[in-house]
C-alpha positions in Angstrom: 61.6 -26.6 1.3 64.8 -28.0 2.8 65.5 -31.7 2.6 67.7 -33.5 5.1 69.8 -36.0 3.2 69.8 -38.5 6.1 66.0 -38.4 6.4 65.6 -38.8 2.6 68.0 -41.8 2.6 66.0 -43.4 5.4 62.7 -42.7 3.6 64.0 -44.2 0.3 65.4 -47.3 2.1 61.8 -48.3 2.8 61.5 -49.2 -1.0 63.9 -52.0 -0.4 61.7 -53.7 2.2 59.4 -56.3 0.7 56.2 -55.2 2.4 53.0 -55.1 0.4 50.6 -52.2 0.9 46.9 -52.7 0.9 45.7 -51.7 -2.6 42.8 -49.7 -1.2 45.1 -47.8 1.1 47.6 -47.2 -1.7 44.9 -45.8 -4.0 43.5 -43.6 -1.2 47.0 -42.3 -0.4 47.7 -41.7 -4.1 44.5 -39.6 -4.4 45.3 -37.6 -1.3 48.8 -36.9 -2.4 47.7 -35.8 -5.9 45.1 -33.5 -4.3 47.9 -32.0 -2.1 50.1 -31.4 -5.1 47.3 -29.8 -7.1 46.4 -27.6 -4.2 50.0 -26.5 -3.5 51.2 -26.0 -7.1 48.0 -25.3 -9.0 45.5 -27.2 -10.9 47.3 -27.5 -14.2 47.7 -31.0 -15.3 45.1 -33.7 -15.0 44.6 -36.7 -12.8 44.9 -39.8 -14.9 42.1 -41.2 -12.9 39.9 -38.3 -11.8 37.3 -38.5 -9.0 
């Protein structure tokens, strides 16, 4: 996977903005991303908060 430094910089700049995410959305996104990582890279490791 290739990463464009300008796109990465723009993405990381969002951390500096003081916008609060909805906790339910944040948790849903965390679970989806964790599932994506497990699917792509294998199921080794465990979810600290399994379904």
